N, C-alpha and C positions, 0 to 999 in steps of 0.2 A: 887779564887776557886768558887765563886758564878757564874761568867761568864761561867766557864767550865761546871758547873752543868746545867746552863741554855741552853748552846749549846747542851749538851747531851740530854736534855729533848726535844729540837727542833728536833734533829736527830731521837730520838725514835718516836716522834709524826709523823714525815715525813715518816719514814719506816713503821710504823703500818698503818697510813692512806693510804699510797700508796699501801701497800700490800692488804689492804681491797678493795681499789678502783680497783686495777688490778685483784684481785681474783674475785671481783664482776662482772667484765666484761669478766671473763674467760681467761684473758691473761696469768696469771701465772698458773692457774689451769690446762689448757690444753696444753699450749705451742704451740698451733696451730693457735692462733689468731694474728699472726704477721701483721704489717702494714708497707707498704713501706714509704719512705720519702714523696712521693706524696700522696694525698688523694685518697681514694677508698676503696672498701670493703675488709675486712680481708679475707685471704685465709683459706680454710679448709684443713685438712690433705690430703684429696683426690686431692686437686688442687696443693699442693706443694709436689713434689717428695721428697724433703729434709725431710719433716716431717714424711714420711712413715717409716723412719729408726731411729727415735729418741727413745732412751731407757728411761725408767723411771728414771734411775740414772742421765742421761743427763738433763732431765727436772728438777730434784731436784737441780742439780748444777747450772743450769741457774737461777732458782728461788733464790737460795742463793746469787749468784752474783748480781742480780738486787737489792735485799733487802739490801745487804751490801753496794752497791754503793749508794743507796738512803740514807742510814744512814750516809754517809760522806758529804751530802749536807751541805753547810755553813762552811766546814773545810777550813782553810786558804791555800792560794797558796804560794808555795816557789819553785823557780827554782831548779831542781835537787832533790826535796823533795820526800822521799819515806816512810815517817812516818806521820800519821795524827796528832800526837802531835806537830811536828815541822813544818808541812805544806807539801803539795803535789803538784807536777806538774802532767801533764797529764799522762805520762808513769809511773810515780811513783804511781799514784792513781790506774791505771789499774793493774800494777804488784801486788800492795798490796791487792786489792780486789780479784783477781784471786787466789793468794796464800792463803789468809785467808778463803775465802768463798768456793773455789772449789779445793784447793790443787794443783793448776796448776801453775808452775813456768814460768813466763814471765819476761824476763829481757831486759834491754837496752832501747834505745830511742823508740819513736813511729815508726820510720822507721825500727828499728831492729825488733820490735814486728810484724810489717806488713809483714815481710819476712816469717813469720811462719803462720800456720793456713790455713784453707781451705777457698778459696774465696766464697763469698755469693752474689748473685744478690740482688740489693736493694729491689726488689719486694718480696724477700724471707726472709727479715730480721726477726729475732726472738729475744726476750729478752735474753740478755747475749752475743750477738754477739758484736764484736768490730767494730766501725766505724772510718774511717780515713779521714783526711782533709789535704788540701794544704793551710796552713795559713801563710806561710812565703816565698812564691814563690819557694817552694821546696816540692816535693812529700812526703806524709806521715809525715808532720811536727806536726801533732796533732792527738790525739786519744781519743775516749770516749767509753762508754758502752751503747749500745742500751737497753732501758728499756721497749719498746713497745709504741704503740699509736703514732708513729712518733717522739718520744723524746729520748734523750740520756743524760747521766750524764757524766760530764767531769770537768777537772781542768784547766780552761783558766787563762791566766795572767790578762785579763781584769776583773775588779771588784774584783780581788784577792780572789775568793772563789770557791769551788766546787759548781757546779750548774747544773740544768737540762735545756736543750734548745731543740728547734724544729729542725728537719731535713727538714721540709717542707718550712720554711720561716726564714728570718733573715740572719745575716752575715755568719753563719756557713753553712747554706743550700747551698749557692752559692759556697762553697769551699769543699763540700763533694766529696771524691774520690772513695772510695770503702769500702766494709765490709768484714770481715773474721770471721769465727767461730773457736773456740778453745775447744768447748764442744761437745763431741760426745759420 
């Protein structure tokens, strides 16, 4: 019980700290400060045609998705897992977050989830979008949730925990395939 309370405390601290950091730089507050996997300046709403049509409800859902995902950091990995108490895999984490935080039902594997949603250019990524990777020599074999600032939250087998990684560098950056949005 003590470990669970400690993990919950870490999750709460991460979510609150990340929310403050993201809100402080305007990423969550405006939903227009997206950044692509490569470095460069953030786009304004005028520069991104996609942002001209985002409703306040969509912004709120995206914020909820990002905060909920951050709250799952350090949750254990389990193949086929769809419940944070028992462990999550990548598609189970995404399905759980979107259901609980945004009321959006996403089911199936990462490849199944990739078949739905609206394609998004990497340069137009916004917090709450899903990012897909080829990690097992097959398309869409891994999925994560973009949280802004070139980072995403996911449940990889390696290290056995939900964590945040960079889209700009590292093992996953080289395996990035595409992004899709499910919040409009």
